[in-house]
N, C-alpha and C positions, 0 to 999 in steps of 0.2 A: 677244242677243235675235235677231239675224239668223240665227244658227246654229240656234236652237230653232225659229224660224218656218219656215225653209227645210227643216228636217228633217221637221217635222210635215206641212207642205204636200206635200212630195215623197212621203213614205211613205204619206200618206193617199191621194194620187192613184194610186199603184201598187196599193195594196190595193183601192181602189174599182174600178179597171179589172179586176183579177184576179177579184173577186167578181162583177162585172157580166158577165164572160165566162161564168162558171158560170150565172148567173141567166138571161141572154138565151138561152143554148143550152137550158136546162131548159124555158123557156117555149116555144121553138120545137119542142121534142119533146113538148109537151103535159103536162109534169110540173107539179103544183101546188107553187108556192113559197110556203111559209107565212110566212117571215121573211127579210128582207135587212138585215143589220147591218153598219155601218161604224164602226170605232173602238170596237167593243164585242164581247163574246163571251158565249155562253150558259153562265153559271155557276149552279148550283143555289142558290137562296136559302138563307142560313144558318138553322139552327134555334136558337131562343133557348136558351141554356144547354148546347147540345150541340156546335155547330160551333166549330172552332178559330179562333184569331185570324188565322191565315194565310188560312183559307177566307173569313172575313168581309172581310179586306183585298182579296182578289182579286175578291170579289163587288162591293165598293164601287167599285173602279177600272174594272171591266169592264161594269157595268150601264149600260143606255142612259139618256141624259138627255133624249132627245126621240124620240117615236114618232108615226107618222101612217099612216093607211090611205087612200090615194087612192080617190076614188069611181070614177074611170075607170081601168080596168086592162085588161090583155090578157085575151082570152077564157079563161074557166076559172080566172082568178087572183083571189085575194083576199089579196094580200101585205101584211104589216105591215112598214114600213120603220123602221129604228131607227138612231140616231146616238149614240155615246158619246164619252168623253174619252180612251180608251186607244188611242193611235195605232198600236200594233203588232198589231192584230187586226181581223178581219172574217170574216163567214160568211154562208152562205145555208142555210136549213133547208127541206128539201123533204118532201113527204108520203111517208112510208115510209123516211126516211133519218134519220141522226143518232141512232142508238141505239134506234130503234123495233124491238122484238123480236117484236111480234105478226106473224103470217103476213100476207102481202099480201092485201088484200081482193079477193075474186073479182069481176071485172068492173069494178073501179075503174081506169080507164085512166090517171088522173092520178097513180097511185101509182108512185114511182120504181122500185120493185122489179118492177113489172109490165112495164116497158119492155124491149125487146130489148137484149141485151148491148152491141151496137154503139152504141146511143143513150146508154146509161149511160156508156160509155167516152168518148163525145164530150162529154158534160156535164162529166165530171171533167177531161178534157184541156183544155177551153175556157178555164179560168182561166189556167194557165201560158202557153197559146198567145196569150191576150189580152195578157199582159205582153210577149211577144216581138213581137207586132204593134205595141204601143205603142212599143217600142224602135225598130222600123223607121221609124215615123212621126216620132219625135223626131230620129233621125239625118237623115231626109229633110228635116225642117223646117229643121234647121241648115244642111244643104247648100243648100237653096233660099234661105234668108235670107243666108247667107254668114258665114264666121267668119275672124277675123284670127289668123293663125298665124305663127310664126317661119319664115323661109325655110330650106330644107334645106342650109344651109352649116355645115359642121362646125367646132366649136370645137377648141382644142388637145387632142390625144389624150393619154392617160396613158402615160408611158414604160413599155415592157415589156408593155403590154396587147395584147389580140387585135387591136384596130384598128391599133395602132402596128406590130405585127409584119406586118400586112397592107399596110403602106406608107402608111397614112393619118397625116398629121401635124397636120392642122387647116387650115382655109381652103378645103378642097375643097367644091365644090357637088355634091350628090348629085342626079343627073338621073333615075335609075331604080334599081330594086332588086327582089330576089326571093330566095326560097330557092334555093340552088345546085341546078342541074338543071332549074329552071323558067324560063319566059320572063320577061324583065325587064318590069316595069310602071312607068309614069311616076310620079315622086314630086314632089309640089308643096310639101310642108311638112316641117318637122323632126319633127313629131308622127308622121308616117308612117314616118320613119326609126326613131324610138324604138319604135313599135309592132312593126315588123318585127324589130328587134333583141331586143325583149322575148320575142316568140314563139320566135325562134331560140335564145336563151339558155336558156329554160326547157324547150323541146321538144328541145334538143340537135340543132339543124339548122344547117348552114352557111348564111351569108347572103352574097349577091353584090350588089355595087353598081357602077354605072357613074357615074364622077365626072369633074368638070371642074376642073382646077387651073391657073389662069393660061392658059386656052385649050387646055391639053393634056388630051385625053380618054383615060381609062384605065378598065379594069375591075379590081376586086379582090375577093377572097373572105375573109371572116372565118370562121375554122375554129371556130365556136362548138359544133360537135358534140363537141369534146373538153372543153368547159366543164361542170363538174359543179355546177350551180346548185341551191341549196336555198331561197333567199329572193329575192323580187323587191324589192330594196332598193338603196340607194346603192352598197353594196359590189359588187353585181352589175354595175352600170353602170361602176364603176371598173375591174373586171376586163375588161369588154368594151372600155373605154377611151374611149367617147364619152359625155361628161357633159352636153353641152348644145350649143345652136347657137352660131355665131360671134357674139361680142359685142365690140365695139371696146374695146380696153384704154385707155379714157379716164378721166381724173380728174374726179370730180364735185365736190360741195361739200367744201370744205377747212375743218377745224376750226381756229379761232384758237389759235395757240400749239402746235399739234400737230406731229408729225414731218414731215408733208408740207409745212406752211407754212414750217418752219425750213429745209427743203431747197430752198425756192423753187418748189415745185410750185404750179400754179394750176389752177382749174377750166377744163376744156376741153383741157388737155394730153393728147396721145395718146402713150402709152409705146411705144417701139420695141424697146428692149432693156434688160435688167437684168444688170449684171455681165458684159456681152458675150454674153449669151444672148438670142436673138430672142424677143420676146413676141408671140404670135399673137393672143391675145384676153384678155378680162378675167379669165376663169377661171384661165388660166396665170399672169397677173400676181398674182392673189390668192394662189396657191400659192407663188410666189417670195417674196412679202412675208412670208407666214407662216413660211417656212423660213429667213428671214434673221436667225437668232439663233444665238448660241453662248455657252455658259457664262452663260446668263441675261441676256445683253445683245444689243442689236441690232447687226447687222453692216452697216457702211457699204459701199455698192456704187455704181458709176457707172451712172446711168440716162440713156439717150438718149430725149428726148421731142421731139415735133413741136408747135410752137406758132406759130400765124399763118404757116404755110408754112416756118418755119425749124426746123432740127434743133439742139437744145441738149443739153449734157451737164451733169447735176446729180448731186451726191453726196447720196445719200439713205440715212439710217440709221433703220430702223424702230424704234419703241419696243417694249420687251418687254411682253407681257401674258400672263396665265394663262387658258387656255381648257380646261375639263374636266381640270384637273390637269396640263396640258402648257403649257410656255412657247412662245409664238408671237410673231411680229412683226406690228406694226400701224403704219400710217402716219397714222391718224386722219383719213381722208378717204374719201369714197365712191369705190369703184373699180369701173369697168366701165360701159358704156352698154347700153341695151336692144338686143337683136338686131334686124336688119332684118326687117320684117314683110311679109306678103302676104295679101291678102283672097282667100279661095277660095270660089267660088260656082258652083253647078251648075244646069242646067236641070231641068225637072219630071221627065222620065223618067230622066235620068242621076242626078239627086239621089235619086230613089226607089230606083233599082237599087243605088246605092252604100249606101243605108240597109239594104237587104236583105243585101248582101254583108257589111257591117260587123257586122250582128246575127248572121249565120251564123258569121262568124269569132270573134266574142266568145263565142258559145254553145259552139262546139267547143273554144275555148281554155279556157273555164271548166270544161268537163267533163274535159279532160285534166289541168288543175291539181288538180281534186278527186281524180281517180284517182291522181295522183302523191302527194298528201298521204295517201291511203288506203294506198298501198304503201310509204310512208316515203321516197320519192324527193324530196319537197318538204316543207319544214318546216311544221308546223301553225301556226307564227307568222304565216303568211300569212292565216289566218282573221281576219276583223274583225267586231266586234260593233257595237251601236248607238252607242257613244260615238265610235268612229272614223268610222262612217257619218255621224253628225251633224256632226262636225268638217269632213269633206269637203263636206257639203251647204252649210255656212256659207261655206267658202272659195270654192267654185265660184260661189255666189250673189253673193259680194262682188266677184268678178272681172267678172261680167256674165251676162246672161240666157242667151246661147248656151252658155257653159261650164256653167251650171246645168242646161240641157237635156241636154247631153252626159253630165253626171254622172247624171241621172235615167235616161238610156238605158242606161248601164252597170249601174245598180242594177236596172232593170227586167229586163235580160237575166239577171242573177244570180238574181233572184226566180223568173223563169220556169224556168230550168234547175234550180234547187234543188228546186222543187216537182215536177219531172218525175223526180227520182231515185226508184228503186224502194225507198223506205223507207216501211214502214207508218206511218200517220198523215199522210203527205204524199199529194198527188194521185197521184204516181207509184206509190205503194204500192197505192192503190185500183185503178189501171190494171192492176197485176199480178194482183189478185184477179179482175177481170173477164176478163183474158186467160186465166187458168186456167179460169174458167167457160166461156169460149168454146171452149177446146180440149178440155175433158173433158166438158162438158155438166152439170157439177156445181159448185155454189157452194162457197166455202171454208166449212168447218164453223164453228160458233160457238166451239168450243173452240180451234181453230187461229187463228181471227180474234182471240181474246182474247190468245193467246200472242204473235202477231205484232204486235198493237197495243202491248202492253207493251214488246216488244223495240224497236219503232220509237220509242216514247217515250223509252226509255233512250238510244238513238243520238242522237235530236234534242237531248235535254237535255245530252248529252256535248258535242255540237257547240256548243251555246249557251254552255256552261261554258268551253270552250276559247277561244271568241271573246271572252267577257267578260274572261277572264284576260289575253288578249293586249291588250285595250283598257286595262286597269288597269296592266299591265306597261309599256306605252308611255307612259302618263301619269306613272308613277313615274320611269321612265328620263329623261323630259323634265324633270321637276321637279328631279331630283338631278344633271342634266347628264350 
């Protein structure tokens, strides 16, 4: 239920802000807005005995369930406001737009088509820009309120990875970072480390960190420009080598009669080494446990643990278990403690500026990733549809309000950038029409408009189909392990 509610509320907010951007700019330009619809879409009413079942279905789910016409409106406006039940849609209908083929009425200043081309461009661009502005405010709000994040202390790095080759072993505190060749910027949280690594890996740029390990300060460069990444997934971060923040290799709740209890492990024990190999954090301990099997049986190894200030040596033999068709070791106890956290909070101006910077970074990153998918450099598997979006909405809302707001900020950036793409039927496509008109003094002909709209519809439907396919593929993969 939380997933559904958070998805509908979040998407409803983003669509409302988007359409309000169009509406408010149209009103400011003196264009008559006839209808403002949220969670609804103008579908032609079906004709009895003639319309298809699909037409009747779309009309049923997109028709408004509530309409009202306020008595007090902006000067020159007589807008009907409507609300429906379809959370994926919204629109405004202006005089002289949305399929009106009649020539613009002479002297009717409120007709959209009678407005200067720059005003028409402003009205069309206002929707996506409203989403980007919302993202700035959401990021700024989180910066002002404060968010609890993991400290930028690295967990154990993956052997042979880019981080490992750069000399990072785990336990280092990252003090600052940047793309190689740029000035280092202070880093306060592990999320900032992950964001820099993600952009570096997918953009093919080297990343430089200044780190502190046991009081020794050094600089190191991860040569990610040689990494050929096609998916932003766990495999990518495993290649980079930094999987998560440092989390103490502590033992949590122990199952009665399990391998951990038989070996004498207790809740609160901190594991120092396994089989003579130093254990830096919980992630590395879990990997060692999983790999402690041979010929379908658990392999016993000496563990050094710290308990109540004393170092003990225990013989631990993990129990074999099957995971995704592979035999792994398990000790039947909770492994790993939460990472050390820090609350990050900024002042009014600093928080607002960081919101602007993060929105600009996310927008540029989103555009580059779309370009890479278009050219085949990045897999289309990175496209997500409504199922995945809804899942993340529920997960972020479950963690807390600040994480839900951050999720909405990312989604708002994506919606804004997507709508600015020069694809007919999207706002960016209409901007291209008006740009052509501004440069040539002639509007796009009806014939060309028809061809472009059909082509844009095909492109949009293809994107939606791929996103839905990816959603279902993820669900099937998760279901069958």
